[in-house]
C-alpha positions in Angstrom: 9.4 -38.8 45.1 10.1 -39.3 41.6 7.5 -37.5 38.8 6.9 -39.5 36.1 7.4 -38.0 32.4 3.7 -38.7 31.8 2.4 -36.7 34.6 5.2 -33.9 33.6 3.5 -34.3 29.9 0.0 -34.1 31.3 0.8 -31.1 33.6 2.2 -29.1 30.6 -0.7 -29.8 28.5 -3.2 -28.7 30.9 -1.1 -25.7 31.4 -1.0 -24.8 27.8 -4.8 -25.5 27.3 -5.5 -22.8 30.8 -3.3 -20.2 28.7 -4.9 -20.8 25.3 -8.5 -21.0 27.1 -7.7 -17.6 29.0 -6.4 -16.1 25.7 -9.6 -17.0 23.7 -11.7 -15.5 26.6 -9.9 -12.5 26.5 -10.3 -12.3 23.0 -13.6 -12.4 23.2 -14.2 -10.3 25.9 -12.0 -7.5 23.9 -14.0 -8.1 20.7 -17.7 -8.0 22.2 -17.3 -5.4 24.6 -16.0 -2.6 22.2 -13.3 -1.7 24.7 -11.1 -2.3 21.7 -10.4 1.2 19.6 -10.7 0.9 16.1 -9.8 4.7 15.5 -7.4 5.4 12.9 -5.5 7.7 15.1 -4.9 5.5 17.7 -2.0 2.5 17.0 -2.7 -1.1 17.5 -1.4 -2.7 20.3 1.8 -4.4 19.4 0.6 -7.9 19.7 -2.2 -7.1 17.2 -0.1 -5.0 14.9 2.7 -8.1 14.7 -0.4 -10.5 14.1 -2.1 -8.5 11.4 1.6 -8.0 9.6 2.3 -11.5 9.5 -1.0 -12.3 8.4 -0.6 -9.9 5.4 2.9 -10.9 4.5 2.3 -14.4 4.3 -1.1 -14.2 2.7 0.4 -12.3 -0.1 3.6 -14.3 -0.4 1.3 -17.6 -0.9 -1.2 -15.9 -3.4 1.1 -14.5 -5.4 3.8 -17.4 -5.7 2.2 -18.4 -9.3 2.3 -15.0 -10.8 4.3 -14.8 -13.9 7.0 -11.7 -14.1 7.1 -10.1 -17.7 9.8 -7.9 -18.7 9.7 -5.1 -16.6 12.8 -2.9 -18.3 10.7 -1.8 -21.3 10.9 2.3 -21.4 7.4 2.3 -22.5 5.9 0.1 -19.7 7.8 2.3 -17.5 6.3 5.7 -18.9 3.1 4.6 -18.8 3.1 3.2 -15.2 4.6 6.7 -14.5 1.3 8.5 -15.4 -0.8 5.7 -13.8 1.1 6.2 -10.5 0.9 10.3 -11.0 -2.9 9.8 -11.1 -3.9 6.9 -8.7 -1.2 6.6 -6.0 1.0 9.7 -5.1 -2.0 11.2 -2.6 -1.1 7.7 -0.4 2.4 6.3 -1.5 3.9 9.9 -2.6 6.7 10.4 -5.6 9.8 12.4 -6.0 9.3 15.8 -5.0 5.6 14.9 -3.4 6.6 15.0 0.2 2.9 14.5 1.9 -0.7 15.0 1.3 -3.9 15.3 3.3 -5.2 12.1 2.8 -1.9 10.3 3.7 -1.5 12.0 7.1 -4.8 10.4 8.4 -4.2 7.2 7.1 -3.5 4.3 9.5 -1.4 2.0 8.8 0.8 4.7 7.3 1.4 3.7 3.4 5.1 3.2 2.6 6.6 6.2 0.7 7.7 4.3 -2.1 9.6 7.2 -3.7 12.2 6.3 -0.8 11.3 2.9 0.2 11.1 1.2 -3.2 9.2 -2.2 -3.7 10.6 -6.1 -2.9 9.2 -9.0 -5.1 7.5 -7.7 -8.2 5.0 -10.8 -8.0 3.9 -9.7 -4.4 3.6 -6.0 -5.4 1.4 -7.1 -8.7 -0.8 -9.0 -6.2 -1.4 -6.2 -3.7 -2.0 -3.7 -6.5 -4.2 -5.9 -8.2 -6.4 -7.2 -5.3 -5.6 -4.8 -2.6 -5.4 -5.3 1.1 -8.4 -5.7 3.4 -9.0 -3.0 6.2 -5.5 -1.1 5.1 -7.1 1.6 2.4 -5.4 -0.4 -0.4 -8.0 -0.8 -3.0 -8.1 -3.7 -5.4 -7.2 -1.5 -8.8 -7.6 -4.5 -10.8 -11.5 -4.2 -10.8 -10.8 -1.1 -12.8 -7.6 -1.8 -14.6 -6.2 -4.5 -16.8 -3.2 -6.8 -15.8 -1.0 -4.8 -18.5 -1.7 -1.6 -17.1 -0.8 -3.1 -13.3 2.5 -4.5 -14.5 3.3 -1.0 -16.0 2.8 0.4 -12.3 5.2 -2.4 -11.4 7.9 -1.4 -13.8 7.5 2.4 -12.9 8.0 1.3 -9.0 11.2 -0.3 -9.7 12.4 2.6 -11.1 11.3 5.4 -8.8 13.5 5.6 -5.9 16.5 6.7 -8.1 14.6 9.5 -9.8 15.0 13.0 -9.0 11.9 15.3 -8.8 12.7 16.7 -12.1 13.3 13.3 -14.1 10.0 12.4 -12.4 8.0 15.6 -13.7 9.8 14.9 -17.0 8.4 11.3 -17.3 4.9 12.3 -16.3 4.7 15.2 -18.2 2.0 17.6 -17.0 0.7 15.4 -14.0 -1.7 17.8 -12.8 -0.4 17.8 -9.6 1.7 20.0 -7.3 4.9 18.4 -6.6 5.4 20.2 -3.1 2.0 18.9 -1.7 0.3 16.5 -4.2 -2.5 18.7 -4.4 -4.2 19.0 -7.7 -3.3 22.0 -9.9 -7.1 22.9 -10.0 -6.4 24.3 -6.6 -4.1 26.8 -8.0 -5.0 30.4 -9.3 -6.6 30.0 -12.6 -4.4 31.7 -15.3 -7.4 33.7 -17.4 -4.9 34.5 -20.3 -6.2 33.3 -23.9 -3.2 31.7 -24.4 -3.3 29.5 -21.4 -3.9 25.9 -22.9 -6.2 23.3 -21.4 -5.5 20.8 -23.9 -3.1 18.8 -21.9 -5.5 18.4 -19.0 -7.0 15.5 -21.1 -3.5 13.8 -22.1 -3.2 11.9 -18.9 -7.1 11.3 -18.1 -7.5 7.5 -17.5 -11.0 7.7 -15.8 -9.3 7.7 -12.0 
């Protein structure tokens, strides 16, 4: 008995339709039953994680494609970007000599360690810093910072992985952070001596 090609195509279409329907019903049950855990201390199922990763990467790439990259080699931009990064980003993304923080330990997905990993496409990085990423803990810094400040951070990020802790501290000056833990200096014992200079506390205040 010979099975016609049209029958094979119809059978395959029905099979794919049944699979798609089963997947859709499974997703509906998973969402509305509340069985799927959204706890930050439990990882996503692998297929969910893969879907979210693809969605994030493709979305950022598409939306960032028309971004125009300025000259990122200006030392003044890099220094200014380091100062902003120290005040805004080290708690999640660490820095040379900053190996952990209280907030980073409990974040999921875990933010990339930019002091080691570095960055890829400057367009994508700028767009991500400016607009943030939904449901990831990455805020949209563009709501409180001009594009120029964000490009300064991008300029710094391109250089950070090659920096030693000493070079990083020299670049940011008195950053107000403990290089060992990323914790603010106000958690350290207070120096009661009259010679203790507090004037530096205002040098890096950007209202973060």
